Structures are given as structure tokens and as C-alpha cells.
C-alpha positions as CSV (number, residue, x, y, z in Angstrom):
1,X,101.6,32.8,9.7
2,X,102.9,30.6,6.9
3,X,105.9,28.4,7.7
4,X,108.5,27.4,5.2
5,X,110.8,24.3,5.2
6,X,114.6,24.7,4.8
7,X,114.2,24.1,1.1
8,X,111.9,27.2,0.8
9,X,108.7,25.2,0.3
10,X,105.5,26.0,2.2
11,X,104.9,23.5,5.1
12,X,101.4,21.9,5.0
13,X,100.4,20.6,8.5
14,X,98.4,17.4,8.5
15,X,96.7,15.5,11.3
16,X,96.9,11.7,10.7
17,X,95.0,8.9,12.6
18,X,96.6,5.6,13.2
19,X,93.4,3.8,14.2
20,X,94.2,0.7,16.3
21,X,91.7,-2.0,17.1
22,X,92.1,-4.1,20.3
23,X,93.3,-7.1,18.2
24,X,96.2,-5.0,16.8
25,X,94.8,-4.2,13.3
26,X,95.4,-0.8,11.8
27,X,93.1,1.0,9.3
28,X,94.5,2.0,6.0
29,X,92.6,4.0,3.3
30,X,93.2,4.1,-0.4
31,X,93.6,7.6,-1.8
32,X,90.6,8.5,-4.0
33,X,90.6,9.2,-7.7
34,X,91.8,12.6,-8.7
35,X,94.1,13.2,-5.7
36,X,97.9,13.1,-5.8
37,X,99.1,9.5,-5.4
38,X,95.6,8.2,-6.2
39,X,95.3,4.5,-5.4
40,X,98.1,4.5,-2.8
41,X,97.3,3.4,0.7
42,X,97.7,5.7,3.7
43,X,96.6,6.4,7.2
44,X,93.5,8.6,7.1
45,X,93.6,12.3,8.1
46,X,93.9,15.7,6.5
47,X,95.1,19.3,6.7
48,X,95.0,21.3,9.9
49,X,93.0,24.5,9.4
50,X,94.0,27.8,11.0
51,X,93.3,27.9,14.7
52,X,92.7,24.1,15.0
53,X,94.7,21.8,17.3
54,X,96.0,18.6,15.9
55,X,93.4,16.6,17.8
56,X,90.5,18.8,16.7
57,X,91.6,18.7,13.1
58,X,91.9,14.9,13.3
59,X,88.5,14.5,14.8
60,X,87.0,16.7,12.0
61,X,88.8,14.9,9.2
62,X,88.0,11.4,10.4
63,X,84.3,12.4,10.8
64,X,84.3,13.8,7.2
65,X,86.3,11.0,5.6
66,X,85.1,8.0,7.7
67,X,81.9,9.0,9.4
68,X,83.3,8.2,12.9
69,X,83.6,10.3,16.1
70,X,87.0,10.0,17.8
71,X,86.6,9.4,21.6
72,X,90.3,8.6,22.5
73,X,93.5,9.6,20.7
74,X,97.0,10.7,21.7
75,X,99.7,12.4,19.7
76,X,102.4,9.8,18.9
77,X,105.0,10.9,16.3
78,X,105.8,13.7,13.9
79,X,107.3,13.3,10.5
80,X,108.2,15.7,7.7
81,X,108.1,14.5,4.1
82,X,108.8,16.3,0.8
83,X,106.4,15.1,-1.8
84,X,106.5,16.5,-5.4
85,X,103.1,18.2,-4.8
86,X,103.6,19.4,-1.2
87,X,106.0,19.6,1.8
88,X,104.1,18.1,4.7
89,X,104.5,17.9,8.4
90,X,102.5,14.9,9.6
91,X,101.3,14.7,13.2
92,X,100.5,11.0,13.7
93,X,98.0,10.3,16.5
94,X,97.1,6.8,17.8
95,X,93.3,6.6,17.8
96,X,92.1,3.9,20.2
97,X,88.5,4.9,20.7
98,X,85.8,6.0,18.3
99,X,82.1,5.6,17.8
100,X,80.6,4.4,14.6
101,X,82.0,2.1,11.9
102,X,84.4,3.6,9.4
103,X,83.0,4.0,5.9
104,X,84.8,5.5,2.9
105,X,82.7,8.6,2.6
106,X,84.8,9.9,-0.3
107,X,84.5,6.6,-2.2
108,X,87.9,5.4,-0.9
109,X,88.5,1.7,-0.1
110,X,89.3,0.9,3.5
111,X,91.3,-2.1,4.9
112,X,92.0,-3.3,8.4
113,X,95.5,-4.7,8.3
114,X,97.9,-6.6,10.6
115,X,101.7,-6.2,10.2
116,X,103.0,-6.8,7.6
117,X,100.3,-5.1,5.6
118,X,99.0,-6.8,2.5
119,X,97.8,-3.7,0.6
120,X,100.0,-1.9,-1.9
121,X,101.3,0.5,-3.0
122,X,101.8,2.5,0.2
123,X,102.2,6.2,0.4
124,X,105.9,6.9,1.0
125,X,105.2,8.7,4.4
126,X,103.2,5.7,5.6
127,X,106.2,3.3,5.4
128,X,108.1,4.7,8.4
129,X,104.8,4.5,10.4
130,X,104.6,0.8,9.7
131,X,108.3,0.4,10.8
132,X,107.5,2.3,14.1
133,X,104.5,0.0,14.7
134,X,106.6,-3.1,14.0
135,X,109.3,-1.9,16.4
136,X,106.7,-1.3,19.2
137,X,105.3,-4.8,18.7
138,X,108.6,-6.4,19.5
């Protein structure tokens, strides 16, 4: 069943991985050419398909995009954002275990970052996530 936001736009549900290394670095990916907001940096993930759980969708997306297999993740926060091209509900999961080394399988650049991050520009919905991470680090 299709869900609509209060503004009448279709809600696109997205699973997003906040990959955390033991030293506290987070993985950001640069949106590839030809996609909305190309060149912007984001946390990797993708659309949840019909019948998929958030965790299953995240595992599939991170395998497709980065070539890794998620071994440990937990749902963390949910955020809705109204972009010009889509209204999204983002399910952020902290990913603390995976096998394989992340590689940009769609030609996207990857960067492990400490806070504050050095890459720019950031996708608008990534900014609150960095604020949440900074608040947790205090």
C-alpha cells in the first residue's frame, strides 16, 4: 500500500547505513553521476522494496553498492525529508560489523571520516545525522 505524506507526496522508504569503525570513523559515499544531488556526500543505502524489512534492505543495498556483507546492525533513528525529487523516510541503522572492504561498485567515491567531516557538500538529510553523532560523542 502506498503511503502519502501530509503534503500529499508519496513516501519513499529508504534504509541507510551509518557504518562505524572501532576508531570512530564513519563511511560517507559520494552520489554518482546522473543521480539527483550528484556529487553530494551521503551515508550509503537505498530504497526498501516491497516485503523487505529495513535490515534486509540495508544488507542488500550495502552489498550492491559497496560489496560488503553486513554482520551487525541496529536501527538507530528515523528522519523524514522533503527533497524536490522525492519525499523520503530514512531509517538510519548503525552498522558495526561487516565482512569485506567497502568499494564504490557504482563508481562512487568513498571516504572514512571523523567528526567534523572534511567532505562537502553534504546531502541535506545527512546533516542531522552528523549532529546526532556529535551529540552522542559528548
